[in-house]
PyMOL Python script that loads the backbone (N, CA, C, O; Angstrom):
from pymol import cmd

cmd.read_pdbstr("""\
ATOM      1  N   MET A   1      55.473 -20.526  69.987  1.00  0.00           N
ATOM      2  CA  MET A   1      54.724 -21.675  69.540  1.00  0.00           C
ATOM      3  C   MET A   1      54.569 -21.589  68.024  1.00  0.00           C
ATOM      4  O   MET A   1      54.197 -20.546  67.487  1.00  0.00           O
ATOM      5  N   SER A   2      54.853 -22.674  67.357  1.00  0.00           N
ATOM      6  CA  SER A   2      54.695 -22.702  65.908  1.00  0.00           C
ATOM      7  C   SER A   2      53.675 -23.765  65.527  1.00  0.00           C
ATOM      8  O   SER A   2      53.483 -24.751  66.239  1.00  0.00           O
ATOM      9  N   GLU A   3      53.039 -23.548  64.409  1.00  0.00           N
ATOM     10  CA  GLU A   3      52.011 -24.485  63.937  1.00  0.00           C
ATOM     11  C   GLU A   3      52.412 -25.016  62.573  1.00  0.00           C
ATOM     12  O   GLU A   3      53.055 -24.328  61.781  1.00  0.00           O
ATOM     13  N   LEU A   4      52.025 -26.235  62.322  1.00  0.00           N
ATOM     14  CA  LEU A   4      52.267 -26.875  61.038  1.00  0.00           C
ATOM     15  C   LEU A   4      50.959 -27.493  60.587  1.00  0.00           C
ATOM     16  O   LEU A   4      50.345 -28.263  61.326  1.00  0.00           O
ATOM     17  N   VAL A   5      50.534 -27.165  59.396  1.00  0.00           N
ATOM     18  CA  VAL A   5      49.275 -27.680  58.871  1.00  0.00           C
ATOM     19  C   VAL A   5      49.581 -28.775  57.866  1.00  0.00           C
ATOM     20  O   VAL A   5      50.322 -28.550  56.909  1.00  0.00           O
ATOM     21  N   GLU A   6      49.026 -29.941  58.071  1.00  0.00           N
ATOM     22  CA  GLU A   6      49.205 -31.078  57.167  1.00  0.00           C
ATOM     23  C   GLU A   6      47.852 -31.457  56.584  1.00  0.00           C
ATOM     24  O   GLU A   6      46.813 -31.295  57.225  1.00  0.00           O
ATOM     25  N   PHE A   7      47.885 -31.965  55.357  1.00  0.00           N
ATOM     26  CA  PHE A   7      46.673 -32.444  54.707  1.00  0.00           C
ATOM     27  C   PHE A   7      46.678 -33.963  54.785  1.00  0.00           C
ATOM     28  O   PHE A   7      47.584 -34.615  54.267  1.00  0.00           O
ATOM     29  N   ILE A   8      45.673 -34.519  55.428  1.00  0.00           N
ATOM     30  CA  ILE A   8      45.529 -35.964  55.543  1.00  0.00           C
ATOM     31  C   ILE A   8      44.467 -36.379  54.539  1.00  0.00           C
ATOM     32  O   ILE A   8      43.325 -35.925  54.602  1.00  0.00           O
ATOM     33  N   THR A   9      44.857 -37.249  53.611  1.00  0.00           N
ATOM     34  CA  THR A   9      43.934 -37.636  52.544  1.00  0.00           C
ATOM     35  C   THR A   9      42.755 -38.426  53.091  1.00  0.00           C
ATOM     36  O   THR A   9      42.823 -39.043  54.154  1.00  0.00           O
ATOM     37  N   ALA A  10      41.690 -38.383  52.334  1.00  0.00           N
ATOM     38  CA  ALA A  10      40.475 -39.097  52.713  1.00  0.00           C
ATOM     39  C   ALA A  10      40.700 -40.598  52.598  1.00  0.00           C
ATOM     40  O   ALA A  10      41.516 -41.057  51.799  1.00  0.00           O
ATOM     41  N   LYS A  11      39.976 -41.344  53.396  1.00  0.00           N
ATOM     42  CA  LYS A  11      40.056 -42.792  53.361  1.00  0.00           C
ATOM     43  C   LYS A  11      38.668 -43.354  53.092  1.00  0.00           C
ATOM     44  O   LYS A  11      37.666 -42.842  53.590  1.00  0.00           O
ATOM     45  N   LEU A  12      38.629 -44.397  52.311  1.00  0.00           N
ATOM     46  CA  LEU A  12      37.379 -45.102  52.074  1.00  0.00           C
ATOM     47  C   LEU A  12      37.394 -46.370  52.911  1.00  0.00           C
ATOM     48  O   LEU A  12      38.400 -47.077  52.966  1.00  0.00           O
ATOM     49  N   LYS A  13      36.284 -46.647  53.554  1.00  0.00           N
ATOM     50  CA  LYS A  13      36.201 -47.805  54.435  1.00  0.00           C
ATOM     51  C   LYS A  13      35.061 -48.698  53.968  1.00  0.00           C
ATOM     52  O   LYS A  13      33.947 -48.232  53.729  1.00  0.00           O
ATOM     53  N   VAL A  14      35.356 -49.990  53.841  1.00  0.00           N
ATOM     54  CA  VAL A  14      34.339 -50.966  53.469  1.00  0.00           C
ATOM     55  C   VAL A  14      33.809 -51.592  54.745  1.00  0.00           C
ATOM     56  O   VAL A  14      34.571 -52.130  55.548  1.00  0.00           O
ATOM     57  N   ILE A  15      32.505 -51.519  54.925  1.00  0.00           N
ATOM     58  CA  ILE A  15      31.864 -52.101  56.103  1.00  0.00           C
ATOM     59  C   ILE A  15      31.147 -53.376  55.664  1.00  0.00           C
ATOM     60  O   ILE A  15      30.218 -53.331  54.857  1.00  0.00           O
ATOM     61  N   GLU A  16      31.580 -54.492  56.195  1.00  0.00           N
ATOM     62  CA  GLU A  16      30.961 -55.769  55.855  1.00  0.00           C
ATOM     63  C   GLU A  16      30.031 -56.186  56.988  1.00  0.00           C
ATOM     64  O   GLU A  16      30.385 -56.090  58.163  1.00  0.00           O
ATOM     65  N   THR A  17      28.836 -56.651  56.620  1.00  0.00           N
ATOM     66  CA  THR A  17      27.856 -57.093  57.592  1.00  0.00           C
ATOM     67  C   THR A  17      27.631 -58.591  57.407  1.00  0.00           C
ATOM     68  O   THR A  17      27.242 -59.039  56.328  1.00  0.00           O
ATOM     69  N   ALA A  18      27.875 -59.351  58.453  1.00  0.00           N
ATOM     70  CA  ALA A  18      27.661 -60.796  58.389  1.00  0.00           C
ATOM     71  C   ALA A  18      26.198 -61.095  58.704  1.00  0.00           C
ATOM     72  O   ALA A  18      25.650 -60.623  59.700  1.00  0.00           O
ATOM     73  N   ARG A  19      25.582 -61.890  57.832  1.00  0.00           N
ATOM     74  CA  ARG A  19      24.192 -62.303  58.040  1.00  0.00           C
ATOM     75  C   ARG A  19      24.118 -63.826  57.921  1.00  0.00           C
ATOM     76  O   ARG A  19      23.809 -64.358  56.855  1.00  0.00           O
ATOM     77  N   PRO A  20      24.400 -64.518  59.016  1.00  0.00           N
ATOM     78  CA  PRO A  20      24.412 -65.979  58.937  1.00  0.00           C
ATOM     79  C   PRO A  20      23.012 -66.548  58.689  1.00  0.00           C
ATOM     80  O   PRO A  20      22.003 -66.014  59.149  1.00  0.00           O
ATOM     81  N   LYS A  21      22.998 -67.645  57.949  1.00  0.00           N
ATOM     82  CA  LYS A  21      21.741 -68.346  57.690  1.00  0.00           C
ATOM     83  C   LYS A  21      21.598 -69.461  58.713  1.00  0.00           C
ATOM     84  O   LYS A  21      22.557 -70.164  59.029  1.00  0.00           O
ATOM     85  N   THR A  22      20.402 -69.606  59.214  1.00  0.00           N
ATOM     86  CA  THR A  22      20.109 -70.704  60.133  1.00  0.00           C
ATOM     87  C   THR A  22      18.932 -71.487  59.584  1.00  0.00           C
ATOM     88  O   THR A  22      18.098 -70.948  58.857  1.00  0.00           O
ATOM     89  N   SER A  23      18.873 -72.744  59.932  1.00  0.00           N
ATOM     90  CA  SER A  23      17.777 -73.574  59.435  1.00  0.00           C
ATOM     91  C   SER A  23      17.168 -74.366  60.588  1.00  0.00           C
ATOM     92  O   SER A  23      17.840 -74.708  61.561  1.00  0.00           O
ATOM     93  N   CYS A  24      15.890 -74.641  60.447  1.00  0.00           N
ATOM     94  CA  CYS A  24      15.162 -75.427  61.424  1.00  0.00           C
ATOM     95  C   CYS A  24      15.252 -76.897  60.996  1.00  0.00           C
ATOM     96  O   CYS A  24      14.961 -77.235  59.849  1.00  0.00           O
ATOM     97  N   ARG A  25      15.649 -77.745  61.907  1.00  0.00           N
ATOM     98  CA  ARG A  25      15.781 -79.162  61.568  1.00  0.00           C
ATOM     99  C   ARG A  25      14.428 -79.854  61.438  1.00  0.00           C
ATOM    100  O   ARG A  25      14.320 -80.889  60.782  1.00  0.00           O
ATOM    101  N   VAL A  26      13.409 -79.292  62.054  1.00  0.00           N
ATOM    102  CA  VAL A  26      12.084 -79.911  62.004  1.00  0.00           C
ATOM    103  C   VAL A  26      11.369 -79.571  60.696  1.00  0.00           C
ATOM    104  O   VAL A  26      10.923 -80.468  59.981  1.00  0.00           O
ATOM    105  N   CYS A  27      11.260 -78.282  60.385  1.00  0.00           N
ATOM    106  CA  CYS A  27      10.510 -77.871  59.189  1.00  0.00           C
ATOM    107  C   CYS A  27      11.403 -77.576  57.988  1.00  0.00           C
ATOM    108  O   CYS A  27      10.889 -77.314  56.900  1.00  0.00           O
ATOM    109  N   GLU A  28      12.717 -77.610  58.152  1.00  0.00           N
ATOM    110  CA  GLU A  28      13.699 -77.372  57.096  1.00  0.00           C
ATOM    111  C   GLU A  28      13.561 -75.995  56.443  1.00  0.00           C
ATOM    112  O   GLU A  28      13.820 -75.836  55.250  1.00  0.00           O
ATOM    113  N   LYS A  29      13.157 -75.021  57.224  1.00  0.00           N
ATOM    114  CA  LYS A  29      13.024 -73.649  56.738  1.00  0.00           C
ATOM    115  C   LYS A  29      14.326 -72.902  57.015  1.00  0.00           C
ATOM    116  O   LYS A  29      14.874 -72.995  58.113  1.00  0.00           O
ATOM    117  N   ILE A  30      14.827 -72.154  56.012  1.00  0.00           N
ATOM    118  CA  ILE A  30      16.057 -71.383  56.163  1.00  0.00           C
ATOM    119  C   ILE A  30      15.684 -69.940  56.483  1.00  0.00           C
ATOM    120  O   ILE A  30      14.846 -69.336  55.813  1.00  0.00           O
ATOM    121  N   VAL A  31      16.320 -69.400  57.518  1.00  0.00           N
ATOM    122  CA  VAL A  31      16.039 -68.036  57.968  1.00  0.00           C
ATOM    123  C   VAL A  31      17.350 -67.251  57.969  1.00  0.00           C
ATOM    124  O   VAL A  31      18.394 -67.752  58.386  1.00  0.00           O
ATOM    125  N   GLN A  32      17.268 -66.008  57.492  1.00  0.00           N
ATOM    126  CA  GLN A  32      18.426 -65.126  57.497  1.00  0.00           C
ATOM    127  C   GLN A  32      17.990 -63.752  57.992  1.00  0.00           C
ATOM    128  O   GLN A  32      16.891 -63.287  57.689  1.00  0.00           O
ATOM    129  N   ALA A  33      18.863 -63.115  58.754  1.00  0.00           N
ATOM    130  CA  ALA A  33      18.556 -61.776  59.264  1.00  0.00           C
ATOM    131  C   ALA A  33      18.415 -60.808  58.090  1.00  0.00           C
ATOM    132  O   ALA A  33      19.115 -60.961  57.089  1.00  0.00           O
ATOM    133  N   PRO A  34      17.531 -59.818  58.188  1.00  0.00           N
ATOM    134  CA  PRO A  34      17.369 -58.864  57.088  1.00  0.00           C
ATOM    135  C   PRO A  34      18.621 -58.003  56.914  1.00  0.00           C
ATOM    136  O   PRO A  34      19.352 -57.738  57.869  1.00  0.00           O
ATOM    137  N   ALA A  35      18.845 -57.581  55.695  1.00  0.00           N
ATOM    138  CA  ALA A  35      19.990 -56.714  55.400  1.00  0.00           C
ATOM    139  C   ALA A  35      19.735 -55.327  55.970  1.00  0.00           C
ATOM    140  O   ALA A  35      18.588 -54.888  56.053  1.00  0.00           O
ATOM    141  N   PRO A  36      20.805 -54.631  56.365  1.00  0.00           N
ATOM    142  CA  PRO A  36      20.614 -53.269  56.843  1.00  0.00           C
ATOM    143  C   PRO A  36      20.119 -52.369  55.711  1.00  0.00           C
ATOM    144  O   PRO A  36      20.400 -52.613  54.538  1.00  0.00           O
ATOM    145  N   THR A  37      19.391 -51.346  56.079  1.00  0.00           N
ATOM    146  CA  THR A  37      18.854 -50.433  55.063  1.00  0.00           C
ATOM    147  C   THR A  37      19.984 -49.628  54.438  1.00  0.00           C
ATOM    148  O   THR A  37      21.006 -49.358  55.069  1.00  0.00           O
ATOM    149  N   ARG A  38      19.773 -49.254  53.189  1.00  0.00           N
ATOM    150  CA  ARG A  38      20.756 -48.471  52.445  1.00  0.00           C
ATOM    151  C   ARG A  38      20.066 -47.235  51.873  1.00  0.00           C
ATOM    152  O   ARG A  38      18.859 -47.253  51.632  1.00  0.00           O
ATOM    153  N   PRO A  39      20.831 -46.158  51.654  1.00  0.00           N
ATOM    154  CA  PRO A  39      20.224 -44.954  51.074  1.00  0.00           C
ATOM    155  C   PRO A  39      19.640 -45.209  49.681  1.00  0.00           C
ATOM    156  O   PRO A  39      18.577 -44.689  49.343  1.00  0.00           O
ATOM    157  N   ILE A  40      20.343 -46.015  48.876  1.00  0.00           N
ATOM    158  CA  ILE A  40      19.858 -46.414  47.559  1.00  0.00           C
ATOM    159  C   ILE A  40      19.869 -47.932  47.539  1.00  0.00           C
ATOM    160  O   ILE A  40      20.908 -48.551  47.764  1.00  0.00           O
ATOM    161  N   GLU A  41      18.726 -48.529  47.273  1.00  0.00           N
ATOM    162  CA  GLU A  41      18.643 -49.985  47.286  1.00  0.00           C
ATOM    163  C   GLU A  41      19.597 -50.602  46.274  1.00  0.00           C
ATOM    164  O   GLU A  41      19.778 -50.071  45.178  1.00  0.00           O
ATOM    165  N   LYS A  42      20.204 -51.721  46.642  1.00  0.00           N
ATOM    166  CA  LYS A  42      21.130 -52.490  45.804  1.00  0.00           C
ATOM    167  C   LYS A  42      22.356 -51.686  45.382  1.00  0.00           C
ATOM    168  O   LYS A  42      22.981 -51.991  44.366  1.00  0.00           O
ATOM    169  N   SER A  43      22.695 -50.680  46.144  1.00  0.00           N
ATOM    170  CA  SER A  43      23.873 -49.866  45.864  1.00  0.00           C
ATOM    171  C   SER A  43      24.919 -50.143  46.935  1.00  0.00           C
ATOM    172  O   SER A  43      24.586 -50.472  48.074  1.00  0.00           O
ATOM    173  N   SER A  44      26.175 -50.007  46.562  1.00  0.00           N
ATOM    174  CA  SER A  44      27.241 -50.189  47.536  1.00  0.00           C
ATOM    175  C   SER A  44      27.672 -48.859  48.157  1.00  0.00           C
ATOM    176  O   SER A  44      28.600 -48.833  48.965  1.00  0.00           O
ATOM    177  N   ALA A  45      27.027 -47.778  47.800  1.00  0.00           N
ATOM    178  CA  ALA A  45      27.377 -46.454  48.324  1.00  0.00           C
ATOM    179  C   ALA A  45      26.660 -46.199  49.636  1.00  0.00           C
ATOM    180  O   ALA A  45      25.443 -46.351  49.733  1.00  0.00           O
ATOM    181  N   GLY A  46      27.422 -45.814  50.637  1.00  0.00           N
ATOM    182  CA  GLY A  46      26.855 -45.462  51.928  1.00  0.00           C
ATOM    183  C   GLY A  46      26.417 -44.000  51.955  1.00  0.00           C
ATOM    184  O   GLY A  46      26.625 -43.252  51.000  1.00  0.00           O
ATOM    185  N   ALA A  47      25.816 -43.621  53.055  1.00  0.00           N
ATOM    186  CA  ALA A  47      25.290 -42.254  53.188  1.00  0.00           C
ATOM    187  C   ALA A  47      26.399 -41.209  53.136  1.00  0.00           C
ATOM    188  O   ALA A  47      26.222 -40.154  52.527  1.00  0.00           O
ATOM    189  N   SER A  48      27.542 -41.486  53.768  1.00  0.00           N
ATOM    190  CA  SER A  48      28.617 -40.490  53.775  1.00  0.00           C
ATOM    191  C   SER A  48      29.241 -40.323  52.395  1.00  0.00           C
ATOM    192  O   SER A  48      29.623 -39.214  52.024  1.00  0.00           O
ATOM    193  N   LEU A  49      29.352 -41.423  51.616  1.00  0.00           N
ATOM    194  CA  LEU A  49      29.883 -41.306  50.259  1.00  0.00           C
ATOM    195  C   LEU A  49      28.928 -40.523  49.369  1.00  0.00           C
ATOM    196  O   LEU A  49      29.363 -39.692  48.571  1.00  0.00           O
ATOM    197  N   LEU A  50      27.635 -40.779  49.499  1.00  0.00           N
ATOM    198  CA  LEU A  50      26.650 -40.025  48.721  1.00  0.00           C
ATOM    199  C   LEU A  50      26.660 -38.547  49.100  1.00  0.00           C
ATOM    200  O   LEU A  50      26.542 -37.684  48.231  1.00  0.00           O
ATOM    201  N   ALA A  51      26.801 -38.250  50.394  1.00  0.00           N
ATOM    202  CA  ALA A  51      26.878 -36.857  50.827  1.00  0.00           C
ATOM    203  C   ALA A  51      28.105 -36.178  50.233  1.00  0.00           C
ATOM    204  O   ALA A  51      28.037 -35.024  49.809  1.00  0.00           O
ATOM    205  N   HIS A  52      29.225 -36.890  50.203  1.00  0.00           N
ATOM    206  CA  HIS A  52      30.448 -36.334  49.620  1.00  0.00           C
ATOM    207  C   HIS A  52      30.264 -36.057  48.125  1.00  0.00           C
ATOM    208  O   HIS A  52      30.693 -35.017  47.625  1.00  0.00           O
ATOM    209  N   ILE A  53      29.627 -36.989  47.419  1.00  0.00           N
ATOM    210  CA  ILE A  53      29.385 -36.813  45.986  1.00  0.00           C
ATOM    211  C   ILE A  53      28.494 -35.602  45.740  1.00  0.00           C
ATOM    212  O   ILE A  53      28.766 -34.806  44.842  1.00  0.00           O
ATOM    213  N   LEU A  54      27.436 -35.455  46.528  1.00  0.00           N
ATOM    214  CA  LEU A  54      26.513 -34.331  46.335  1.00  0.00           C
ATOM    215  C   LEU A  54      27.152 -32.985  46.657  1.00  0.00           C
ATOM    216  O   LEU A  54      26.949 -32.009  45.936  1.00  0.00           O
ATOM    217  N   VAL A  55      27.922 -32.935  47.738  1.00  0.00           N
ATOM    218  CA  VAL A  55      28.587 -31.679  48.092  1.00  0.00           C
ATOM    219  C   VAL A  55      29.620 -31.318  47.032  1.00  0.00           C
ATOM    220  O   VAL A  55      29.731 -30.158  46.635  1.00  0.00           O
ATOM    221  N   SER A  56      30.378 -32.317  46.572  1.00  0.00           N
ATOM    222  CA  SER A  56      31.369 -32.049  45.528  1.00  0.00           C
ATOM    223  C   SER A  56      30.706 -31.594  44.233  1.00  0.00           C
ATOM    224  O   SER A  56      31.237 -30.733  43.532  1.00  0.00           O
ATOM    225  N   LYS A  57      29.568 -32.160  43.920  1.00  0.00           N
ATOM    226  CA  LYS A  57      28.873 -31.826  42.667  1.00  0.00           C
ATOM    227  C   LYS A  57      28.241 -30.438  42.725  1.00  0.00           C
ATOM    228  O   LYS A  57      28.460 -29.620  41.832  1.00  0.00           O
ATOM    229  N   PHE A  58      27.463 -30.169  43.764  1.00  0.00           N
ATOM    230  CA  PHE A  58      26.665 -28.949  43.787  1.00  0.00           C
ATOM    231  C   PHE A  58      27.311 -27.779  44.517  1.00  0.00           C
ATOM    232  O   PHE A  58      27.024 -26.626  44.193  1.00  0.00           O
ATOM    233  N   ASP A  59      28.172 -28.043  45.488  1.00  0.00           N
ATOM    234  CA  ASP A  59      28.791 -26.946  46.229  1.00  0.00           C
ATOM    235  C   ASP A  59      30.173 -26.617  45.668  1.00  0.00           C
ATOM    236  O   ASP A  59      30.534 -25.447  45.540  1.00  0.00           O
ATOM    237  N   ASP A  60      30.949 -27.665  45.333  1.00  0.00           N
ATOM    238  CA  ASP A  60      32.297 -27.455  44.806  1.00  0.00           C
ATOM    239  C   ASP A  60      32.325 -27.426  43.283  1.00  0.00           C
ATOM    240  O   ASP A  60      33.372 -27.158  42.694  1.00  0.00           O
ATOM    241  N   HIS A  61      31.180 -27.699  42.630  1.00  0.00           N
ATOM    242  CA  HIS A  61      31.049 -27.682  41.169  1.00  0.00           C
ATOM    243  C   HIS A  61      32.038 -28.632  40.493  1.00  0.00           C
ATOM    244  O   HIS A  61      32.632 -28.300  39.467  1.00  0.00           O
ATOM    245  N   LEU A  62      32.204 -29.814  41.081  1.00  0.00           N
ATOM    246  CA  LEU A  62      33.104 -30.831  40.548  1.00  0.00           C
ATOM    247  C   LEU A  62      32.287 -31.826  39.733  1.00  0.00           C
ATOM    248  O   LEU A  62      31.423 -32.505  40.289  1.00  0.00           O
ATOM    249  N   PRO A  63      32.537 -31.928  38.425  1.00  0.00           N
ATOM    250  CA  PRO A  63      31.747 -32.835  37.594  1.00  0.00           C
ATOM    251  C   PRO A  63      31.879 -34.291  38.046  1.00  0.00           C
ATOM    252  O   PRO A  63      32.872 -34.678  38.663  1.00  0.00           O
ATOM    253  N   LEU A  64      30.865 -35.081  37.728  1.00  0.00           N
ATOM    254  CA  LEU A  64      30.843 -36.474  38.172  1.00  0.00           C
ATOM    255  C   LEU A  64      31.981 -37.295  37.573  1.00  0.00           C
ATOM    256  O   LEU A  64      32.505 -38.194  38.231  1.00  0.00           O
ATOM    257  N   TYR A  65      32.367 -37.003  36.344  1.00  0.00           N
ATOM    258  CA  TYR A  65      33.457 -37.780  35.749  1.00  0.00           C
ATOM    259  C   TYR A  65      34.777 -37.506  36.472  1.00  0.00           C
ATOM    260  O   TYR A  65      35.618 -38.400  36.570  1.00  0.00           O
ATOM    261  N   ARG A  66      34.970 -36.300  36.972  1.00  0.00           N
ATOM    262  CA  ARG A  66      36.187 -36.009  37.749  1.00  0.00           C
ATOM    263  C   ARG A  66      36.129 -36.691  39.108  1.00  0.00           C
ATOM    264  O   ARG A  66      37.150 -37.151  39.619  1.00  0.00           O
ATOM    265  N   GLN A  67      34.943 -36.756  39.693  1.00  0.00           N
ATOM    266  CA  GLN A  67      34.804 -37.467  40.961  1.00  0.00           C
ATOM    267  C   GLN A  67      35.128 -38.944  40.779  1.00  0.00           C
ATOM    268  O   GLN A  67      35.742 -39.557  41.653  1.00  0.00           O
ATOM    269  N   ASN A  68      34.719 -39.523  39.645  1.00  0.00           N
ATOM    270  CA  ASN A  68      35.058 -40.914  39.356  1.00  0.00           C
ATOM    271  C   ASN A  68      36.569 -41.093  39.267  1.00  0.00           C
ATOM    272  O   ASN A  68      37.105 -42.088  39.755  1.00  0.00           O
ATOM    273  N   GLU A  69      37.259 -40.139  38.649  1.00  0.00           N
ATOM    274  CA  GLU A  69      38.717 -40.218  38.554  1.00  0.00           C
ATOM    275  C   GLU A  69      39.364 -40.125  39.928  1.00  0.00           C
ATOM    276  O   GLU A  69      40.335 -40.830  40.204  1.00  0.00           O
ATOM    277  N   ILE A  70      38.844 -39.274  40.782  1.00  0.00           N
ATOM    278  CA  ILE A  70      39.379 -39.137  42.140  1.00  0.00           C
ATOM    279  C   ILE A  70      39.146 -40.425  42.930  1.00  0.00           C
ATOM    280  O   ILE A  70      40.048 -40.917  43.607  1.00  0.00           O
ATOM    281  N   LEU A  71      37.930 -40.967  42.838  1.00  0.00           N
ATOM    282  CA  LEU A  71      37.633 -42.211  43.548  1.00  0.00           C
ATOM    283  C   LEU A  71      38.436 -43.380  42.994  1.00  0.00           C
ATOM    284  O   LEU A  71      38.766 -44.304  43.737  1.00  0.00           O
ATOM    285  N   ALA A  72      38.756 -43.358  41.706  1.00  0.00           N
ATOM    286  CA  ALA A  72      39.575 -44.419  41.107  1.00  0.00           C
ATOM    287  C   ALA A  72      40.987 -44.396  41.685  1.00  0.00           C
ATOM    288  O   ALA A  72      41.617 -45.446  41.810  1.00  0.00           O
ATOM    289  N   ARG A  73      41.490 -43.225  42.036  1.00  0.00           N
ATOM    290  CA  ARG A  73      42.815 -43.143  42.669  1.00  0.00           C
ATOM    291  C   ARG A  73      42.814 -43.784  44.045  1.00  0.00           C
ATOM    292  O   ARG A  73      43.856 -44.212  44.541  1.00  0.00           O
ATOM    293  N   HIS A  74      41.646 -43.846  44.656  1.00  0.00           N
ATOM    294  CA  HIS A  74      41.501 -44.523  45.946  1.00  0.00           C
ATOM    295  C   HIS A  74      41.138 -45.989  45.751  1.00  0.00           C
ATOM    296  O   HIS A  74      40.726 -46.656  46.700  1.00  0.00           O
ATOM    297  N   ALA A  75      41.284 -46.493  44.541  1.00  0.00           N
ATOM    298  CA  ALA A  75      41.006 -47.899  44.184  1.00  0.00           C
ATOM    299  C   ALA A  75      39.528 -48.229  44.304  1.00  0.00           C
ATOM    300  O   ALA A  75      39.173 -49.354  44.654  1.00  0.00           O
ATOM    301  N   LEU A  76      38.666 -47.274  44.021  1.00  0.00           N
ATOM    302  CA  LEU A  76      37.232 -47.520  44.012  1.00  0.00           C
ATOM    303  C   LEU A  76      36.712 -47.178  42.625  1.00  0.00           C
ATOM    304  O   LEU A  76      36.749 -46.022  42.203  1.00  0.00           O
ATOM    305  N   ILE A  77      36.231 -48.184  41.927  1.00  0.00           N
ATOM    306  CA  ILE A  77      35.643 -47.971  40.612  1.00  0.00           C
ATOM    307  C   ILE A  77      34.151 -47.815  40.826  1.00  0.00           C
ATOM    308  O   ILE A  77      33.460 -48.759  41.209  1.00  0.00           O
ATOM    309  N   PHE A  78      33.667 -46.615  40.573  1.00  0.00           N
ATOM    310  CA  PHE A  78      32.271 -46.290  40.827  1.00  0.00           C
ATOM    311  C   PHE A  78      31.648 -45.840  39.521  1.00  0.00           C
ATOM    312  O   PHE A  78      31.998 -44.770  39.022  1.00  0.00           O
ATOM    313  N   PRO A  79      30.744 -46.608  38.949  1.00  0.00           N
ATOM    314  CA  PRO A  79      30.182 -46.230  37.650  1.00  0.00           C
ATOM    315  C   PRO A  79      29.517 -44.859  37.681  1.00  0.00           C
ATOM    316  O   PRO A  79      28.867 -44.488  38.658  1.00  0.00           O
ATOM    317  N   ALA A  80      29.693 -44.117  36.597  1.00  0.00           N
ATOM    318  CA  ALA A  80      29.104 -42.773  36.513  1.00  0.00           C
ATOM    319  C   ALA A  80      27.589 -42.842  36.568  1.00  0.00           C
ATOM    320  O   ALA A  80      26.939 -41.935  37.088  1.00  0.00           O
ATOM    321  N   LEU A  81      27.026 -43.915  36.035  1.00  0.00           N
ATOM    322  CA  LEU A  81      25.577 -44.070  36.054  1.00  0.00           C
ATOM    323  C   LEU A  81      25.074 -44.119  37.490  1.00  0.00           C
ATOM    324  O   LEU A  81      24.044 -43.524  37.807  1.00  0.00           O
ATOM    325  N   LEU A  82      25.795 -44.823  38.362  1.00  0.00           N
ATOM    326  CA  LEU A  82      25.382 -44.912  39.758  1.00  0.00           C
ATOM    327  C   LEU A  82      25.541 -43.562  40.436  1.00  0.00           C
ATOM    328  O   LEU A  82      24.729 -43.197  41.286  1.00  0.00           O
ATOM    329  N   CYS A  83      26.577 -42.817  40.069  1.00  0.00           N
ATOM    330  CA  CYS A  83      26.739 -41.477  40.640  1.00  0.00           C
ATOM    331  C   CYS A  83      25.585 -40.581  40.239  1.00  0.00           C
ATOM    332  O   CYS A  83      25.063 -39.829  41.062  1.00  0.00           O
ATOM    333  N   ARG A  84      25.178 -40.656  38.968  1.00  0.00           N
ATOM    334  CA  ARG A  84      24.064 -39.827  38.522  1.00  0.00           C
ATOM    335  C   ARG A  84      22.774 -40.245  39.216  1.00  0.00           C
ATOM    336  O   ARG A  84      21.979 -39.397  39.621  1.00  0.00           O
ATOM    337  N   THR A  85      22.569 -41.541  39.354  1.00  0.00           N
ATOM    338  CA  THR A  85      21.362 -42.026  40.027  1.00  0.00           C
ATOM    339  C   THR A  85      21.369 -41.598  41.491  1.00  0.00           C
ATOM    340  O   THR A  85      20.341 -41.171  42.017  1.00  0.00           O
ATOM    341  N   GLY A  86      22.515 -41.709  42.146  1.00  0.00           N
ATOM    342  CA  GLY A  86      22.613 -41.331  43.542  1.00  0.00           C
ATOM    343  C   GLY A  86      22.409 -39.854  43.767  1.00  0.00           C
ATOM    344  O   GLY A  86      21.916 -39.448  44.819  1.00  0.00           O
ATOM    345  N   ALA A  87      22.783 -39.041  42.790  1.00  0.00           N
ATOM    346  CA  ALA A  87      22.637 -37.603  42.933  1.00  0.00           C
ATOM    347  C   ALA A  87      21.261 -37.122  42.479  1.00  0.00           C
ATOM    348  O   ALA A  87      20.957 -35.932  42.562  1.00  0.00           O
ATOM    349  N   GLY A  88      20.434 -38.045  42.000  1.00  0.00           N
ATOM    350  CA  GLY A  88      19.107 -37.678  41.524  1.00  0.00           C
ATOM    351  C   GLY A  88      19.142 -36.954  40.195  1.00  0.00           C
ATOM    352  O   GLY A  88      18.234 -36.189  39.870  1.00  0.00           O
ATOM    353  N   LEU A  89      20.188 -37.195  39.430  1.00  0.00           N
ATOM    354  CA  LEU A  89      20.334 -36.543  38.135  1.00  0.00           C
ATOM    355  C   LEU A  89      19.899 -37.478  37.031  1.00  0.00           C
ATOM    356  O   LEU A  89      19.933 -38.695  37.213  1.00  0.00           O
ATOM    357  N   PRO A  90      19.486 -36.942  35.878  1.00  0.00           N
ATOM    358  CA  PRO A  90      19.087 -37.814  34.779  1.00  0.00           C
ATOM    359  C   PRO A  90      20.255 -38.539  34.146  1.00  0.00           C
ATOM    360  O   PRO A  90      20.066 -39.310  33.205  1.00  0.00           O
TER     361      PRO A  90
END
""", "prot")
cmd.dss("prot")
cmd.show_as("cartoon", "prot")
cmd.util.cbc("prot")
cmd.orient("prot")
């Protein structure tokens, strides 16, 4: 029996949530379902991406600017400021 080890690159997945608006014909009030909670308000980073950033920063000692370069290769432009904010850094 022989084994072959392959490296499968990471994939980034965009999760879109539909929140349809409905209106009442009697009172003309518009209602929309609440947005799902996020780890950082008004951020597009999910919990798994933030966990990856933190592990890469503190466990693998990978600077944030290098992480931005890696994420840019995956066609994700992620501002360094948001990375610092997400990591709780100044």
